[in-house]
C-alpha positions as CSV (number, residue, x, y, z in Angstrom):
1,M,91.8,95.8,74.3
2,Y,95.4,96.5,74.7
3,A,98.1,98.5,72.8
4,A,100.8,96.4,71.3
5,Y,104.2,97.2,72.7
6,T,107.0,96.6,70.2
7,M,110.7,96.4,71.0
8,R,113.6,96.1,68.8
9,R,116.6,93.9,69.6
10,T,119.9,95.8,69.9
11,Q,123.3,94.2,70.6
12,I,125.8,96.1,72.8
13,Y,129.3,95.3,74.0
14,L,130.2,95.8,77.6
15,G,133.5,95.7,79.4
16,E,134.0,93.1,82.1
17,E,133.5,95.6,84.9
18,Q,130.3,97.0,83.3
19,E,128.9,93.4,82.9
20,A,129.8,92.6,86.5
21,Q,128.0,95.8,87.8
22,L,125.0,95.1,85.6
23,E,124.8,91.5,86.8
24,A,125.1,92.6,90.5
25,R,122.4,95.3,90.1
26,S,120.1,92.8,88.3
27,R,120.5,90.2,91.1
28,A,120.1,92.8,93.9
29,T,117.0,94.3,92.5
30,G,115.4,91.3,90.8
31,V,115.1,93.3,87.6
32,T,116.4,91.9,84.3
33,K,119.5,93.3,82.8
34,S,117.5,94.4,79.7
35,A,115.1,96.4,81.8
36,I,118.0,98.1,83.7
37,I,119.6,99.0,80.3
38,R,116.3,100.4,79.0
39,D,115.9,102.5,82.2
40,A,119.5,103.8,81.8
41,V,118.8,104.8,78.1
42,D,115.5,106.5,79.2
43,A,117.4,108.4,81.9
44,F,120.1,109.4,79.5
45,F,117.7,111.0,77.1
46,A,115.4,112.5,79.7
47,D,115.8,115.9,81.2
48,D,118.1,115.5,84.2
49,V,115.6,116.8,86.7
50,T,112.8,114.6,85.3
51,A,115.0,111.5,85.4
52,A,116.2,112.2,88.9
53,S,112.7,112.9,90.2
54,S,111.2,109.8,88.5
55,G,114.0,107.6,89.8
56,L,113.5,109.0,93.3
57,A,109.8,108.4,93.1
58,R,110.3,104.8,91.9
59,M,112.8,104.2,94.7
60,R,110.4,105.6,97.3
61,A,107.6,103.5,96.0
62,A,109.7,100.4,96.1
63,V,110.8,101.1,99.7
64,S,107.3,101.8,100.7
65,E,106.1,98.6,99.1
66,A,108.8,96.5,100.7
67,S,108.6,98.1,104.1
68,G,107.4,95.7,106.8
69,V,107.2,92.6,104.6
70,A,109.6,90.7,107.0
71,D,108.2,91.8,110.3
72,Y,109.6,88.6,111.9
73,L,113.2,89.9,111.5
74,P,114.8,91.9,114.3
75,H,115.3,95.7,114.0
76,G,118.5,96.5,112.0
77,A,120.5,97.8,115.0
78,E,119.5,94.8,117.2
79,Y,120.5,92.4,114.4
80,V,123.9,94.0,114.0
81,D,124.5,94.0,117.8
82,E,123.6,90.3,117.9
83,L,126.0,89.5,115.1
84,R,128.8,91.4,116.7
85,A,128.2,89.7,120.0
86,R,128.3,86.2,118.3
87,D,131.5,87.2,116.4
88,A,133.1,88.3,119.6
89,A,132.2,85.1,121.4
90,R,133.5,83.0,118.5
91,L,136.8,84.9,118.5
92,D,137.1,84.4,122.3
93,D,136.4,80.6,121.8
94,L,139.1,80.5,119.1
95,D,141.5,82.4,121.2
96,R,141.0,80.1,124.2
97,G,141.4,77.0,122.0
98,S,144.7,78.2,120.6
99,R,146.3,78.5,124.1
């Protein structure tokens, strides 16, 4: 058996910058815009300490869950060093070609 979860539809108006930020957050996190808005409303009405600690706990859980899922990728510092070396080589090639 399950408990019915009822939601009510609410229309809101957002400025262009707010919409862009909401869309970017949604894409980055894979969470729907509606869910992000609901979380924001919950956080607004919650005690600041409770909201901050629950948000931190959710973030830590997400990081823990995602940690190590792409073990085939190089370590972050190694990856950045490789990118910088490739960029430097590309710039050298471009510089030599323009002479």
